[in-house]
N, C-alpha and C positions, 0 to 999 in steps of 0.2 A: 283683387285678382290674385289667384293662387299660382304657385310655381308650376303646377301641372298644366294650367291654362296657358301660361307663357311657353312652356316646353312644347305643347301641342301646336301653338301658333308658329313657333320657330321651325319645327320639323316639317309642318305642312308647307310653309313658305319656301323652305330649302328644296323640298322635293318638287314643288311646282316650278321652281326655277331650274330644275334639272341638275342640281348640284349634289355630289356625294358629300358626306360629312367632311372628308379630307379637303375637298375642293373649297367648300364653304368656309372651313376653318382657316385655310390659307388666305382666302379673299377677305375674311373678316378680321384677320390678324389675331386669332385666338387659337389655342391648342385644340386638337381633335378630342382630347379627353374632356375639356371644358364643354365643348359643343355637345358631346354625347351625354354628359351629366345634365346639361340644360334640357335637352330633348327628352331625356329619361326622367325628368322631373325631380332631380335631386334638390332637396329643400335648402341646402346650405351653399348656394352659389353666390358669386360676387355680383352685387347689383350693378356696379359700373360696367362690368363686362357684358352683363345681360343687356343693358341699355345700348351699348355699342353694337351688339349683335342685332338687336331689333332695328336700330337705325340703318345698319348695313344691309338688312334685308328689305328695307323700304317701309318700315313702320314708323308712325308718329306716335310717341307715347304721351298720353295726357292723363291727368288725375281727375276722376269724376267723383263728385260728392256722393255719398251713399244715398242721399235724397233722390238721386237719379237711378235708383235700383231697377226700375223697369227697363231702362236703356241697357244697363249692365246685363240683366237676365236675358234680354233679347240677343245681345251680342254673344253671350256664352252659349245660348241655345243653338245659334246658327253656326257655331264652330263645329258642331257635330255633324253638320250637313256636308256632303261631298260634292 
């Protein structure tokens, strides 16, 4: 998974929950700058904070072997749907 995919997930989840970046940052105990960088797909963000944000927004993070590439492609393709 790439940073842009994670950023897209986070932004979509935040908006679906009706939160501004400032509200979400406060709730997730991260700075608004960090959340903005994450949503805007900055490649050099701190992994530990990313995992905290994902958890706080209701995601369960799992590592899937590349052998499961069909599942990964399916998920990525469906992120583009609204």
